[in-house]
C-alpha positions as CSV (number, residue, x, y, z in Angstrom):
1,M,60.7,116.8,31.7
2,D,61.9,117.4,28.2
3,N,63.2,114.1,26.7
4,T,64.8,115.6,23.6
5,T,68.0,116.6,25.6
6,F,67.9,113.9,28.2
7,L,70.6,111.2,27.7
8,T,69.2,107.9,28.8
9,R,71.2,105.0,30.1
10,R,70.6,103.1,26.9
11,H,72.0,105.9,24.7
12,A,75.0,106.2,27.0
13,L,75.7,102.4,26.6
14,R,75.3,102.7,22.8
15,W,77.9,105.5,22.7
16,A,80.3,103.6,25.0
17,A,80.0,100.5,22.9
18,A,80.6,102.4,19.7
19,A,83.6,104.2,21.1
20,S,85.2,101.0,22.4
21,A,84.5,99.1,19.1
22,S,86.0,101.9,17.0
23,S,89.1,102.1,19.1
24,T,89.8,98.3,19.0
25,L,89.0,98.0,15.2
26,S,91.4,100.7,14.3
27,A,94.4,98.5,15.2
28,F,93.5,96.1,12.4
29,G,94.0,98.9,9.8
30,Q,97.5,99.6,11.0
31,S,99.0,96.1,10.1
32,D,101.5,95.8,7.3
33,W,100.4,94.6,3.9
34,P,102.3,91.5,2.6
35,Q,105.1,92.4,0.2
36,G,104.4,91.5,-3.5
37,K,100.6,91.2,-3.0
38,A,98.6,93.4,-5.3
39,I,96.0,95.9,-4.0
40,T,92.7,95.7,-5.8
41,F,91.0,99.1,-6.4
42,V,87.4,98.5,-7.3
43,V,85.4,101.2,-9.1
44,P,81.7,100.2,-9.6
45,F,81.2,102.1,-12.8
46,T,81.9,101.4,-16.4
47,A,85.3,101.7,-18.0
48,G,85.9,105.2,-19.5
49,S,83.4,107.0,-17.3
50,G,84.5,110.1,-15.3
51,T,84.6,108.1,-12.1
52,D,86.9,105.5,-13.8
53,V,89.2,108.1,-15.1
54,I,89.5,109.8,-11.7
55,A,90.1,106.4,-10.0
56,R,92.8,105.5,-12.5
57,T,94.5,108.9,-11.9
58,I,94.4,108.4,-8.2
59,A,95.7,104.8,-8.5
60,E,98.7,106.0,-10.6
61,K,99.6,108.6,-8.0
62,L,99.1,106.2,-5.1
63,G,101.1,103.4,-6.7
64,P,104.6,104.7,-6.0
65,L,103.6,105.7,-2.4
66,L,102.4,102.3,-1.5
């Protein structure tokens, strides 16, 4: 028997656990953010780098939407 395409019980349980965990954890991401509390946008690169400039541009565009 070719084991490369055979789904074992252990693999099925892993997939079931991952599916149930992802569906329950998504509810936490839908809660409201407290009014007046700042959102911190962390960019792990030096100030003035290309990544920092892009992050600041994105933050400026997202600010009014949030």
